ROGUTI-864203 format. One record per residue (C-alpha): x negated, y, z. Coordinates in steps of 0.001 Angstrom, whole numbers, padded with zeros to 6 digits, always signed. Each point is the difference from the previous one (the first is absolute). Layout:
XYZ/...
***
This chain:
+000000+000000+000000/-002840+002405+000804/-001767-000707-003319/+003195+000449-002012/+000808+003257+001747/-003535+001250-000690/+000404-000673-003725/+003280+001887-000084/-001584+002954+001736/-002923+000078-002474/+002408-000281-002956/+002050+002894+001314/-003111+002136+000451/-001199-000728-003539/+003440+000784-001449/+000150+003258+001949/-003479+000936-001237/+000962-000630-003640/+003189+002031+000354/-001992+002833+001532/-002526-000027-002836/+002800+000065-002582/+001688+002918+001756/-003327+001826+000152/-000566-000591-003739/+003476+001276-000800/-000582+003056+002144/-003303+000768-001721/+001551-000524-003433/+002930+002229+000837/-002325+002675+001354/-002205+000024-003080/+002618-000471-002721/+001833+002871-001673/+003742+000474+000188/+001828-002026-002675/+001004+001882-003122/+001525-000804-003399/-000162+002122-003135/+001738-000544-003368/-001158+001643-003245/+001383-000355-003549/-001583+001339-003178/+003284+001553-001184/+003576+000468+001205/+001742+000581-003349/-000327-002663-002695/+001770-001403-003021/+001900-003260+000069/-002401-002919-000478/-003053+001962+001145/-002378-001129+002758/-000750+001764+003291/-003186-000596+001980/+000477+000042+003778/-002583-000153+002806/+000904-000839+003602/-002724+000794+002557/+000093-001601+003465/-002203+001364+002780/-000507-001177+003561/+001928-003284-000349/-001765-003173+001120/+000456-003518-001389/+001689-000793-003300/+002283+003005-000190/+001632+000413-003423/+002479+002542-001402/+003657-001016-000002/+001732+001515-003045/+003834-000081-000060/+001468-001303-003300/+001326+002502-002547/+002340-000525-002936/-001962+002476-002088/-003450-001621+000218/-001975-003186-000124/-003306+000274+001857/-003163-002094-000103/-003042+000110+002282/-003140+000573-002094/-002704+000037+002674/-001243+001291+003337/-003159+001453+001556/-001183+000384+003609/-002249+002427+001832/-001268-000097+003596/-002077+002787+001587/-001255+000909+003462/-000172+003708+000687/-000759+001528+003420/+000684-003251+001795/+003390-000514-001686/+000844-002787-002407/+001939+001098-003079/+001386-002610-002381/+002139+000472-003083/+001334-002206-002770/+001414+001181-003317/+002572-002131-001865/+000616+000790-003681/+003308-000748-001725/+001361+000334-003514/+003677+001005-000196/+001866-000705-003243/+003201+002009-000484/+003135-001932-000925/+002680+002583-000789/+000658+003727+000090/+001061+001723+003205/-001306+001451+003245/-001458-002464+002486/-001626-000014+003413/-003147-002019+000727/-000115-000978+003627/-000237+000765+002726/-003075-002264-000173/-001084-001394+003363/-002727-002200+001493/-000547-001603+003401/-002594-002066+001819/-000490-001088+003618/+002907+002031+001281/-001008+003200-001822/+002118+001215-002929/+000051+002986-002328/+002421+001281-002633/-000595+002340-002946/+002345+002639-001331/+002048-001187-003012/-001016+001073-003523/+002599+001129-002567/-000484-001069-003637/+001999+001229-003003/+000206-002348-003017/+001045+001700-003238/+002062-001863-002643/-001579-001106-003265/+000475+001997-003192/+001618-001804-002954/-001913-000121-003304/+001267-000221-003572/-001164-003595-000266/+002341-001171+002728/-002867-000400+002441/-000971+002291+002859/-002998+001844+001309/-001146+000476+003574/-001831+003208-000837/-000147+002802-002499/+000670-001000-003621/-002808+000343-002500/+000999+000321-003650/-002713+000526-002569/-002526-001660-002289/-001828-003003+001451/-003714+000831+000174/-001105-003658-000155/+002537-001486-002395/+001286+001562-003237/+001681-003017-001580/+002046-003004+001053/-001573-003474-000355/+001451-001665-003111/+001060-003139+001921/+002144+002111+002338/+001948+002115-002497/+003049-002307+000009/+000280-000532+003753/-000881+003572+000969/-001959-001376+002971/-003761-000338+000447/-002698+000173+002714/-003452+001525+000013/-003101+000261+002223/-002030+003225+000024/-003281+000833+001775/-001183+003567+000453/-003725-000891-000166/-001337-002967-001958/-003659+000589+000927/-000202+000724+003747/-002863-000473+002451/+000023-002875+002459/+002448+000792+002867/+001307+003126-001773/+003787+000291+000103/+001940-000468-003211/+003785+000085-000394/+001837-002896-001610/+003583+000657-001104/+002586-002587-000963/+002748+001568-002113/+003250-001593-001090/+001782+001830-002844/+003774-000197-000585/+001568+001756-003009/+002956+002226+000870/+002568-002149-001877/-001088-003306+001595/+002064-001261+002938/-001648-001961+002853/+001994-002333+002220/-002933-000643+002313/-003781+000134+000233/-001222-003428+001039/-003300-001387+001231/-003025+002286-000294/-003529-001430-000051/-002676+002577+000781/-003135+000166-002152/-002956-002162+001004/-002699+002208+001530/-002738-002421+001001/-003249+001896+000369/+001734+003058+001460/+001121+001177+003427/+003635+000984-000621/+002139+002567+001862/+003627+000885-000786/+000548+003683-000758/+003594+000131+001206/+003464-000979-001133/+001247-000230-003577/+000370+003278-001890/+002624+000512-002717/-000035+002555-002820/+000809+000386-003694/-002157+000465-003097/+000708+000383-003687/-001698-002378-002445/+000628+000175-003783/+002961+002258+000692/+001679-002487+002386/+000441+000578+003717/-001425-002706+002280/+000516-000564+003712/-003375-000914+001592/-000447-001893+003244/-003563+000325+001239/-002006-001748+002745/-003491+001352+000708/-002974-001669+001702/-003361+001328+001168/-002795-002374-001000/-003585-000018+001298/-002341-002293-001995/-002129-002098+002345/-002647-000950-002578/-001572+001330-003164/+000619-001391-003495/+003102-000728-002074/+003092-000809+002056/+003328-000906-001554/+003282+001161+001486/+002541-002682-000845/+003391+000645-001566/+003076+000740+002108/+003432-001444-000769/+003622+000630+000883/+003308-001692-000860/+002856+002268-001163/+003611-001198-000059/+002182+001635-002672/+003711-000499-000781/+000712-002898-002368/+001265+000353-003571/+003317-000929-001620/+000256-001003-003676/-003506+001123-000652/+000577+003426+001557/-001138+001236+003386/+002872+000745+002317/-000069+003597+001259/+001920-000932+003155/-000375-003510+001344/+000295-000671+003713/-000266-003783-000197/-002774-001415+002161/-000194-003033-002282/-000365+001868-003293/-003439+001562+000339/-003188-000423-001988/-003547+000011+001265/-002511+002267-001686/-003519-000779+001292/-002437+002902-000225/-003759-000401+000168/-002449+002862-000002/-003423+000285-001549/-003181-000846+001921/-002798+002533+000537/-003793-000366-000017/-001859+002328+002389/-003761+000447-000383/-001398+000776+003468/-003320+001843+000264/-002421-000875+002821/-001072+002708+002412/-003372+001519-000903/-002981-001090+002073/-001820+003344-000093/+000546+002665+002697/+001609-002551+002288/-001196+000213+003621/+000364-002190+003065/+002950+002193+001077/+002085-001379-002896/+002451-002686+001167/+001884-000514-003275/+002659+002744+000060/+001163+001358-003347/+002158+003115-000086/-000131+003484+001487/-000418+000389+003773/-000734+002432+002832/-001271-000728+003523/+000829+001557+003373/-001311-000720+003510/+001339+001157+003366/-000186-000846+003705/+003170-000602+001979/-001106+002535+002637/-002133+003125+000233/-002045-001066+003031/-001277-003323+001270/-001293-001401+003271/-003229-001914+000365/+000680-003742+000111/+003664+000350-001086/+001276-000885-003486/+001189+002397-002687/+001372-000797-003442/-001386+001042-003386/+002395-000288-002960/-001407+000117-003534/+002648+000185-002732/-000632-000614-003694/+002942+000989-002189/+000744+000541-003642/+001108-001786-003152/-001076-003523-000888/-000005-003530+001348/+000584+000867+003658/-000360-003576+001265/-003613-000216-001215/-001228+003138+001765/-003073-001019+001985/-001535+001551+003097/-002005+003218-000428/-003736+000203+000507/-000247+000415+003771/-002703+002273+001425/-002752-001129+002335/+001753-000110+003366/-002121+001466+002791/+000783+000667+003657/+003163-002112-000125/+001311-003522-000263/+002271-000775-002950/+002803-002574-000372/+001976-000636-003184/+003739+000335+000725/+001393-001040-003378/+001651+001685-002962/+003517+000977-001122/+001092+000677-003586/+003144+001384-001587/+000964+000696-003592/+002866+001388-002055/+000892+000731-003624/-000184+003446-001589/+000492+000537-003729/-000823-003649-000735/-003236+000218+001993/-000883-001903+003169/-001036+002530+002645/-000732-000481+003672/-002651-000099+002684/-001993-002340+002222/-001115+001045+003485/-003010-001587+001698/-000132+000314+003788/-003136-000096+002138/-000018+000064+003807/-003022+001953+001278/-001369+000029+003567/-002477+002869+000646/-003107-000913+001976/-001129+003515+000905/+001318+003423+000938/-000091+002958-002383/+000821+000634-003640/-000238-003033-002293/-000062+000731-003735/+001404-002496-002516/-001394+000145-003525/+002481+000114-002907/+001474-003299-001181/-000542-000661-003721/+002177-001976-002405/-000855-000844-003594/+002555-001043-002620/+000164-000280-003768/+002141+002623-001739/+001284-001618-003224/+001198+003342-001422/-003507+001459+000247/-001703-003349-000706/-002462+000418+002863/-000585-000649+003698/+000889+002766+002419/-000801+000422+003693/+002119+001916+002515/-000986+000888+003555/+001902+000856+003134/-000767+003110+002021/-002634-000406+002744/+001425-000544+003477/-001105+000926+003499/+001421-001112+003336/-000683+001504+003409/-000632-002725+002602/+000699+000859+003632/-001592-001741+002996/+001779-003028+001424/+002312+000739+002901/-001600-000271+003447/+000898-002882+002299/+003008+000982+002187/-000796+000875+003605/+000092-002981+002344/-000400-002530-002800/-002693-002539+000698/-000463+000989+003652/+001097-003297+001446/-002104-001354+002863/-002812-002279-001159/-000750-002880+002323/-003635-000847+000765/-001296-002902-002014/-000612-002094+003071/+003603+000231+001169/+001288-000774-003441/-001671-003455-000183/+000308-001196+003604/+002310-002822-001107/-002956-001814-001636/-001379-002629+002353/-003736+000234+000499/-000380-003519+001469/+001377-001736-003085/-003258-001837-000808/-000234-001520+003476/+003351-001669-000491/-001001-001782-003204/-001200-003570+000281/-003339-000775-001614/+000965-003562-000845/+000799-001176-003526/+003661+000772+000505/+001641+001088-003289/+001845+002713+001878/-003277+001978+000113/-000238+000129-003845/+003690+000844-000268/-000422+002814+002516/-002787+001576-002050/+002160-000246-003135/+002834+001729+001802/-002357+002818+000988/-001065+000426-003630/+003582+000594-001185/+000132+003684+001113/-003310+000658-001772/+001372-001631-003151/+003160+002067+000190/-002055+003125+000606/-002179-000741-003019/+003026-000640-002185/+001583+003233+001206/-003148+001980-000743/-000206-001565-003458/+003648+000827-000744/-000488+003508+001333/-003051+000512-002175/+001820-001365-003030/+002975+002264+000642/-002245+003056+000337/-001816-000977-003146/+003341-000242-001809/+001013+003428+001313/-003268+001551-001141/+000204-001725-003381/+003604-000106-001344/-001265-001566-003243/-001333-002995+001952/+003354-000365+001740/+001861-000004-003303/-002367-002607-001465/+000330-002288+002998/+003741-000336-000391/+000304+000407-003786/+000008-003712-000849/+002418-000902+002793/+002482+002630-001153/-000363-000975-003661/+000505-003696+000765/+003126+000682+002056/+001464+002229-002728/-000703-002467-002835/+001483-002932+001923/+003144+002077+000540/+000580+000653-003731/+003105-001748-001363/-000673-001207-003583/+003767-000159-000581/+000207+003809+000265/-001016+000337-003664/-003150+000785-001922/+000130+003792+000396/+000352-000116+003798/-002617-002748+000410/-002469+001869-002212/+000598+003232+001922/-000563-001611+003400/-003143-001828-001179/-001411+003258-001409/+000709+001915+003222/-001594-002715+002176/-003079-000259-002243/-000474+003776-000218/+000404+000379+003783/-002566-002743+000610/-002505+001586-002396/+000593+003426+001569/-001061-001379+003393/-003253-001470-001308/-000972+002719-002480/+000936+002744+002491/+001697+002063-002699/+003545+000228-001323/+000477-002653-002675/+003648+000728-000745/+000017+002512-002834/-003663-000620-000876/-000733-000603-003658/-000528-003696-000616/-003372+000681-001605/-001128+001938+003077/+001212-002829+002243/-001947-002567-002022/-003145+002122+000310/+000521+000348+003770/+000333-003779+000406/-003151-000622-002023/-001824+002660+002056/+000999-002018+003097/-002181-002855-001383/+002942-002336-000554/-000516-002710-002659/+001046+001094-003477/+002432-002920-000623/+001731+000706+003320/+000428+003668-000943/+001446-001062-003360/+002580-002203+001741/+001047+002915+002226/+000412+002357-002966/+001993-002615-001960/+002345-000462+002964/+000617+003754+000300/+000437+000373-003776/+002606-002772+000040/+001819+001686+002874/-000020+003394-001775/+001400-001425-003221/+002790-001857+001823/+000897+002952+002257/-000110+002789-002531/+000686-001799-003247/+003002-002007-001137/-001408-003466+000719/+001366-002148+002811/-003345-001652+000760/+001187-003503-000890/-000350-002650+002709/-001368+001817+003059/+000509-002776+002554/-003744-000653+000303/-001140+003632-000202/+000017+000755+003781/-002078-003123+000705/-002435+000891-002790/-000313+003538+001352/-000665-001322+003515/-002709-002352-001292/-001597+002905-001904/+000053+002291+003059/-001550-002811+002080/-002941-000069-002393/-000134+003789+000033/-000212-000071+003810/-002960-002373-000168/-001659+002121-002662/+000453+003267+001887/-001310-001483+003260/-003051-001477-001726/-000889+003339-001573/+000425+001808+003341/-002205-002563+001766/-002716+000439-002624/+000225+003755+000468/-000269-000398+003770/+003415+001580+000666/
***
């Protein structure tokens, strides 16, 4: 009974201790976290029927898996297109935010209310003010169709005659590219156009198959646009879908034909019926567009510096601290934003200055993009957490960023303004802190018996050996603790070493978790992300967005075997073509296992090269 009661008492004490620690953690989290907040932004509040609205919902100060709750609306269909997170620590307070992006497709004309949108987590909830949207009705055209924007009537700049095979049906499709000889990774615009003569009736537009764009990174440029043109004196209703394409390699790349099925009213006695509402008396008219050959120019090798990470377009760079003053030993945040026109996803990190008098930790990156006049525009922000080591003014040299401007046909370098931060001394220790009474060393160890040796028997009893082993346990634990402490400090002083030590474990866990049944595009995307993250840890530079040629050179510079580097580049090339082209990747069931086997050999190769280098 005494033993059982003792166990219950110990269990109760342990449970009480755990509850106390949890309450303390919650208290510290609550003290450091910001008040919850939700913000809703839309790119426009007045649209035409059938247009698309972009909406961003920002959550701040909510812990856990908080997610916006959007009430249903009869006027819209909405789809989540992505999310991004940001966590910062400023003046001892933790600030976290997450941005959810949605695409709203209008259904019918009218005035509608979005929201109120709410979110909740761990007993904390927030609600945003509702947003009013006005959807304008479509405008009828002479061809019996409709437009969701302003009508355009005039001569077609790209087409001045109707294809001979389409003169009878009055229906045809066409692909057009605004630049047939771009540079690698330069944006071009691909347009699919379906033409319908004004006297041709359509019952329905059936299945549409987008053009094959293998060899390009493809981005949609928005919803369908409708307008009218005059060709050979006849008025045509044009339905247009536009894509932004970024070629991922040099050479000739073919854009495959697009196709669409049109359903037209059936005919009676050899004549087409003007009015025929029968669902069973319709004819299919398959339309197939032309294909297009694009000749992609490689980027020039001259004038390229180490600051070039592969970006093609037109960019500017800005840098700013999150505060005007800092305190010695306390973190502050440096945000460097690169924005402009081009392939936003491939923007690489700027050329960082030589950091002196401070410790630096990479805090990640956040990108956003939008569409303006058929161009992809946006920005990518790189965040660095800096901890000053001394008091006084610390000057930060300008950050440089080099990109290739395809309009000028040359490399250009932009620089941020130089920065300076005033570092104040660390706060003094509060009065009374650390004044506790210190016991003399002799009193502190009186419990150790000094006559222990006299009580040991000098015979061959095994208990003597066991006793010595028991006494060695504390020294073993102390040694292990010192080793772990040294390793932890080494990791803190060298973040790159910490990332390398856990890179393979994280990659293996992620690859094992890939579901091959999810489809080729998703599998290829996840394999590419895992591989790029793993290489980033070992190369100590951002691999995502790096030109493939630059990545290959970096791997060879790391003294990895040439065949192994070739396998890595082939894997990433396969993933790019599946993700950004029209291919489905075929049978991908064995791809995660193959990627894991390749990363295992990469791990061995990286470690061997580091051992040879004495790192």
